[in-house]
LORO-285837 format. One record per residue (C-alpha): residue number from 1; x, y, z. Coordinates in pm, whole numbers, plus 32768, in hexadecimal, padded with zeros to 4 digits. Last residue first. Layout:
<recs>
   k   c1   c2   c3
 NUM    X    Y    Z
...
</recs>
This chain:
<recs>
   k   c1   c2   c3
 367 3FE9 777D 76EC
 366 3F71 7717 7594
 365 3E98 75F1 75F8
 364 3D4B 76B2 7603
 363 3D9A 7772 74C3
 362 3DA2 78EC 74EE
 361 3F17 7906 74A8
 360 3EE0 786A 7351
 359 3DDD 7974 72F7
 358 3ED6 7A84 7351
 357 3FCB 79E2 725F
 356 3ED9 7A27 7142
 355 3EC7 7B9B 7188
 354 403D 7BBD 71C5
 353 409C 7B05 7086
 352 3FBB 7BD6 6FA7
 351 40BC 7C75 6EBB
 350 419C 7B46 6EE9
 349 41DC 7AEC 6D7E
 348 4124 7BD3 6C8F
 347 426B 7C54 6BF9
 346 42BC 7AF2 6B85
 345 4185 7B04 6AA8
 344 423B 7C0B 69DC
 343 41E9 7D63 694E
 342 40D3 7DD5 6A34
 341 3FE5 7ED7 699F
 340 3EC6 7E53 6A74
 339 3DE6 7E03 694A
 338 3F10 7D7D 6885
 337 3F7D 7C95 699C
 336 3E1B 7C13 69C9
 335 3DFB 7BD4 6854
 334 3F3E 7B0B 6852
 333 3EC3 7A42 697C
 332 3D7E 79FE 68C3
 331 3E34 796F 6795
 330 3F15 7896 686E
 329 3DF0 7813 693A
 328 3D2E 77BE 67FF
 327 3E59 7709 6768
 326 3E94 7649 68AC
 325 3D21 75E0 68B6
 324 3D1F 7555 6756
 323 3D1A 73EC 67CC
 322 3BD3 7404 688D
 321 3B4B 74D1 69AF
 320 3AEE 73B8 6A9C
 319 3C15 72C9 6A7E
 318 3D07 73E4 6A32
 317 3CA7 748E 6B78
 316 3D08 7354 6C37
 315 3E6B 7372 6BAE
 314 3EFD 74CC 6BDF
 313 404F 7569 6C23
 312 40BE 76CF 6C5A
 311 4207 7789 6C35
 310 42BA 78A6 6CE7
 309 41C1 789C 6E04
 308 41A1 79B2 6F07
 307 4033 79F9 6F50
 306 4017 7ABF 6E0B
 305 408D 7989 6D52
 304 3F8A 78AC 6DFA
 303 3E7C 79B3 6DC0
 302 3ED1 79CD 6C4E
 301 3EB3 7853 6C28
 300 3D5F 785C 6CD5
 299 3CE1 7974 6BF5
 298 3D75 78D4 6ABC
 297 3CA7 77A0 6B03
 296 3CB6 7643 6B9D
 295 3DC8 765D 6CA3
 294 3D38 75B6 6DD9
 293 3E79 7540 6E7C
 292 3FD5 7591 6DFD
 291 40B0 76C6 6E1B
 290 421F 7693 6DCB
 289 4317 775A 6E9B
 288 447C 77A0 6E2F
 287 454C 7813 6F59
 286 45EF 796A 6F2D
 285 44EC 7A61 6FAE
 284 44CE 7A04 711D
 283 4494 78A6 719C
 282 43B1 78E8 72C6
 281 42D9 79F2 7221
 280 42C8 7927 70E0
 279 4263 77F2 71A7
 278 414D 78BE 7249
 277 40D0 7921 70F1
 276 40D4 77B7 707F
 275 4016 774B 71B5
 274 3F06 784B 7169
 273 3EF4 77CC 7003
 272 3EE4 7662 7079
 271 3DCC 76B3 716F
 270 3CF7 7774 7078
 269 3D1C 7687 6F50
 268 3CD7 7547 7011
 267 3B67 7528 6FB2
 266 3BB6 756C 6E40
 265 3C83 7435 6DFA
 264 3D2A 732E 6ECC
 263 3CC6 724A 6FEC
 262 3DBB 713A 7051
 261 3D3D 6FE7 70BB
 260 3C22 6F44 7179
 259 3AC5 6F79 70EF
 258 39F4 7075 71AE
 257 397B 7147 7089
 256 392D 701D 6FAC
 255 37B0 7019 6F9D
 254 376C 715C 7058
 253 380C 7257 6F69
 252 37BD 73B0 6FF4
 251 38F7 73BE 70C6
 250 393C 7475 720D
 249 3AB1 7456 723E
 248 3B40 72FB 7260
 247 3CA9 72E8 72D4
 246 3D82 71D7 7240
 245 3E19 72D9 7155
 244 3EBA 72C0 6FFE
 243 4010 7354 6FAE
 242 4071 74C0 6FD7
 241 4129 75A4 6FBE
 240 4251 7533 6EED
 239 439C 75A6 6F80
 238 44D8 760B 6EC8
 237 464F 7605 6E9B
 236 46C4 752C 6FBC
 235 4808 75C1 7040
 234 4813 74FD 7185
 233 47E0 7629 726A
 232 46C0 76A8 7198
 231 461F 7550 7199
 230 4644 7537 7311
 229 45B6 768E 7364
 228 448D 765F 727B
 227 4432 7513 731E
 226 445B 759C 747E
 225 4377 76C1 742F
 224 4275 75DC 7395
 223 427F 74FE 74C8
 222 424F 7627 75B0
 221 4134 76B0 74DA
 220 4075 7568 74D1
 219 40A0 7469 73BB
 218 3F64 73DD 731A
 217 3FA3 748A 71CC
 216 40B1 7385 718A
 215 41F7 73F1 70EA
 214 42A4 739B 6FA2
 213 441C 73CB 6FAF
 212 44E0 7459 6E8C
 211 4629 740B 6DDD
 210 46D8 74B9 6CBC
 209 47D0 73D7 6C06
 208 493C 7436 6C30
 207 49D2 73D6 6AE0
 206 4B21 733D 6A86
 205 4A9A 71DA 6A6F
 204 4B79 712A 6B6D
 203 4BCA 7248 6C59
 202 4A61 72BA 6C47
 201 49E9 7160 6CAD
 200 4AC9 7168 6DE0
 199 4A4B 72C4 6E35
 198 48E1 7253 6E19
 197 4921 7120 6EED
 196 49C6 71F3 6FFC
 195 489D 72E0 6FFF
 194 47A8 71C1 7018
 193 4871 712A 7135
 192 4869 726A 7200
 191 46FF 72B7 71A9
 190 468B 715D 7211
 189 4755 7167 7354
 188 46C9 72B7 73BE
 187 4568 7250 7363
 186 458D 7110 742D
 185 4612 71D7 7554
 184 44D8 72A4 7573
 183 43CE 72CC 7468
 182 4371 7282 7300
 181 43F0 7118 7303
 180 42D0 70BB 73EC
 179 41EF 70F4 72BE
 178 424F 6F9F 7235
 177 41CD 6EE0 7363
 176 40C0 6E24 72A5
 175 40C8 6E68 712C
 174 3F84 6F13 70C3
 173 3FAD 7062 7173
 172 40A4 70DF 706B
 171 418B 71E2 7106
 170 42E9 7154 70DF
 169 4301 719B 6F6A
 168 445E 720F 6F0F
 167 443F 72CF 6DC8
 166 4556 72C7 6CC6
 165 45A3 73BD 6BAE
 164 45D8 73BC 6A36
 163 4602 7243 6A58
 162 4709 718E 6988
 161 4850 718C 6A4E
 160 47A7 71A8 6BA5
 159 46C1 707E 6B6B
 158 4797 6F5E 6BE9
 157 4857 7003 6D07
 156 4724 70BC 6D85
 155 4649 6F88 6D77
 154 4748 6EB3 6E30
 153 476A 6FBB 6F42
 152 45EE 6FC4 6F5F
 151 45DF 6E4A 6F8B
 150 4701 6E65 7083
 149 4625 6F45 715B
 148 451F 6E35 715A
 147 4606 6D32 71EE
 146 455C 6BE1 7227
 145 446B 6C26 7109
 144 430F 6B8A 711F
 143 424D 6CB7 7098
 142 4354 6D0F 6F97
 141 43DA 6E6F 6FB4
 140 4396 6F9E 6EDC
 139 4419 706E 6DBB
 138 436F 717F 6CEF
 137 4425 71B5 6BA6
 136 4424 7303 6AF2
 135 43F3 733A 697E
 134 4445 748F 68EB
 133 4428 7496 6771
 132 4508 7453 664A
 131 4551 72FE 65B9
 130 46AC 7262 6599
 129 4689 71AF 66E6
 128 4544 7104 6685
 127 45C8 6F9D 6676
 126 4685 6FBD 67C0
 125 4543 702B 6868
 124 4494 6EEF 67F4
 123 45AF 6E13 6871
 122 45A8 6ECC 69BE
 121 443A 6E6A 69EB
 120 4460 6CF2 69C2
 119 4599 6CE7 6A9B
 118 4509 6DAF 6BBB
 117 43C6 6CF2 6BF8
 116 4286 6CA4 6B36
 115 41A3 6D80 6C0D
 114 4091 6D6E 6D16
 113 40FB 6E66 6E23
 112 3FE4 6E14 6F1B
 111 3EA9 6E5B 6E54
 110 3DE2 6EE3 6F7A
 109 3D39 6FF6 6EB9
 108 3C25 70ED 6F04
 107 3BCE 71E0 6DEF
 106 3B30 7339 6DE3
 105 3A4F 741D 6D18
 104 396A 7427 6E4A
 103 382E 73A8 6DA1
 102 3907 72BC 6CD4
 101 39A6 7207 6DF8
 100 3A58 7107 6D23
  99 3AF3 6FD9 6DCC
  98 3C38 6F1B 6D9C
  97 3C95 6DE6 6E68
  96 3B9A 6CDA 6E08
  95 3C73 6C0F 6E0A
  94 3D82 6B89 6EEE
  93 3EB4 6C64 6F33
  92 3FE0 6C89 6E53
  91 4059 6B94 6D4E
  90 41C9 6BE9 6D7D
  89 42F5 6BC8 6C9B
  88 443A 6BEE 6D5E
  87 4501 6D2E 6D8E
  86 43CE 6E0C 6DB2
  85 4345 6F0B 6CB8
  84 423B 7012 6D0B
  83 4241 7057 6BEB
  82 425B 715D 6ADA
  81 426B 72D6 6B05
  80 4218 73A7 69D2
  79 4281 7505 696E
  78 41F9 7640 68CB
  77 40B6 758C 687E
  76 400D 75DE 6735
  75 3F71 7494 66CF
  74 40B3 7449 6616
  73 4165 741A 6761
  72 4075 72F8 6794
  71 40DF 725F 6649
  70 424A 7281 66B0
  69 4214 71E8 6808
  68 4156 70B6 6786
  67 41C0 6F6A 681D
  66 428C 6FE4 6946
  65 4204 6ED0 6A26
  64 4134 6F9F 6B18
  63 40A6 7088 6A11
  62 3F81 7120 6ACD
  61 4002 7104 6C30
  60 4115 7209 6C30
  59 409B 7369 6BF2
  58 406A 7405 6A9B
  57 410D 7559 6A92
  56 409C 76BC 6A46
  55 41AD 77C3 6A76
  54 41E5 780D 6903
  53 4309 77DA 6817
  52 43D7 7766 6944
  51 4548 77C3 6929
  50 4613 76F2 6A1E
  49 470D 7746 6B33
  48 460C 76D5 6C33
  47 4535 77FA 6BC3
  46 4527 78EE 6A9D
  45 43BD 7922 6A3B
  44 4323 7968 68E7
  43 41BF 79E8 68EA
  42 4204 7B45 6864
  41 42C7 7AB4 6742
  40 4191 79FF 66C5
  39 41E4 788E 669A
  38 4087 780F 66ED
  37 4005 7901 65E7
  36 40D8 7858 64DB
  35 3FDB 773F 64D1
  34 4041 75EB 655D
  33 4052 74D1 6463
  32 3F97 739B 64CE
  31 4033 7243 64AF
  30 3F1A 7140 64A5
  29 3FAB 6FE6 64E7
  28 4035 7016 6645
  27 3F20 7105 66A6
  26 3E1D 7000 6649
  25 3ED2 6EF9 6718
  24 3EDF 6FE6 6842
  23 3D6C 7033 681F
  22 3D12 6EC3 67FA
  21 3DCE 6E6A 6937
  20 3D22 6F84 69F4
  19 3BCB 6F1A 697D
  18 3C11 6DBD 6A03
  17 3C79 6E54 6B4F
  16 3B40 6F2A 6B66
  15 3A39 6E23 6B05
  14 39A7 6EA1 69BE
  13 3898 6FA5 697E
  12 3992 70B9 69C5
  11 3A57 7044 6898
  10 3935 70AC 67BA
   9 3952 7211 6838
   8 3AC6 7219 67EA
   7 3A80 7195 668D
   6 3988 72AE 6652
   5 3A93 73A7 66C0
   4 3B95 7310 65D4
   3 3AA0 730C 64B1
   2 3A5D 747E 64EB
   1 3914 750A 656A
</recs>
């Protein structure tokens, strides 16, 4: 067992949020160099107008403050998403607010967008501008904001010049009322103002930054259809499917299984993959889809891509599988391509969309 894997096991002996802080600090001061395997030509993906060396990304939530994106890229990720970042610094919800469900390979969090705020994070991004690597910024709204849509506008205007891409996070269950921005007139207004902010930023910096929306897995089929229709109409570049869920499938972990907050990890793999496939059916071939939720192996990453994803993201899987997980996934994806005589991982996209979408249609709330 490697030193990194032994360290990961030791971190599991600590309270989850303390272990998380140590992990980020360790990443910040221990720059890993990714092996060439994670840059295999067969794994490269062209999406959002960017060239991803591989489709494996680290989801927002690990590096909330943008402290260690380059070190994390060195673990073998094809891209990293920092945040969620709000205009003003925010402590988040009272502790304890992060729980391991080890028997389920899952987490429950009710962190509540704890972060140091826009200004602190943009300074860090400004300092790394000369470095290579795709680093996206996930933006959110302050809990006590009088105009949450303006918070997203402010994030777009500030981070568009330095972020590789932007993600609008309106799907966290841990800020009361935030998910209302995913539907109806509020969604229309958010997308209109976000698009205007992006165009204004492009006029100033000379670059039209790609923009995605991160969706909740708790949407029904009508809501998902409305969401896809609006983002297509407004020229949003991509959709991340999906965030954490407030639903509680049958869990083996009894101690923390019913804690309030968003559930992530292996238990939500099936539903988020089915939702992803349905989103691909609704959106057609052009919209970039990012598959998140339960990615902890090459098999699960392959399934997301086969269901219709261009890219995948993971976070909970890293907690349980250790820091070399992206390298292992990349190596196994290359082997899978070779065994099937497929030249590029992009050619896998959508080969099982219909099968996975059928599972979405069978959900109780899907009609």
